C-alpha positions in Angstrom: -42.9 -22.3 18.8 -45.2 -21.9 15.9 -45.8 -19.7 12.9 -49.5 -20.6 13.3 -49.4 -19.2 16.8 -47.8 -16.0 15.4 -50.6 -15.7 12.9 -53.2 -16.1 15.6 -51.5 -13.5 17.8 -51.5 -11.0 14.9 -55.3 -11.5 14.5 -55.8 -11.0 18.2 -53.8 -7.8 18.2 -55.8 -6.5 15.2 -59.2 -7.5 16.6 -58.9 -7.2 20.4 -58.1 -3.6 21.4 -57.9 -4.4 25.1 -55.5 -7.2 24.5 -53.3 -5.0 22.3 -53.3 -2.3 25.0 -52.2 -4.8 27.6 -49.4 -6.1 25.4 -48.2 -2.6 24.6 -48.3 -1.5 28.3 -45.7 -4.2 29.3 -42.6 -2.5 30.6 -40.2 -3.9 28.0 -39.9 -6.5 25.2 -39.1 -9.3 27.6 -42.2 -8.6 29.7 -44.2 -8.4 26.5 -43.1 -11.9 25.4 -43.8 -13.3 28.9 -47.3 -11.8 28.8 -47.9 -13.1 25.2 -46.8 -16.6 26.2 -49.0 -16.5 29.3 -51.9 -15.6 27.0 -51.4 -18.8 25.1 -49.2 -17.8 22.2 -45.9 -19.5 21.5 -43.7 -18.0 18.8 -40.3 -16.4 18.4 -39.4 -12.9 17.3 -38.2 -14.4 14.0 -41.6 -16.0 13.5 -43.4 -12.8 14.1 -41.0 -10.9 11.8 -42.2 -13.2 9.0 -45.6 -11.3 9.3 -44.1 -7.9 9.8 -45.8 -6.6 6.7 -49.2 -7.5 8.1 -48.8 -5.4 11.2 -49.0 -1.7 11.6 -46.1 0.0 13.4 -48.1 0.3 16.5 -49.1 -3.4 16.4 -45.5 -4.4 15.8 -44.3 -2.1 18.7 -46.8 -3.9 20.9 -45.1 -7.2 20.6 -41.5 -6.4 19.7 -40.9 -3.3 21.9 -40.6 -0.9 19.0 -38.0 -0.2 16.3 -39.4 -2.4 13.5 -38.9 -5.6 15.5 -35.2 -5.1 16.4 -35.4 -6.8 19.8 -32.3 -7.8 21.6 -32.1 -11.0 23.4 
């Protein structure tokens, strides 16, 4: 797991609308994290929280499943 991977993910979410849409369309937070990891990113929710201020609410919802990154599990 890597903070650098979290940073790269944030950049991809911000710059690749199609990727962001695919992430957001996953059925739940667990499915989102599976998709994200299959896309080559490896970070924890805690690592992405470190960059919460850099994400819009929609971008954060896309990875965390909503609610300001309050993901269970």
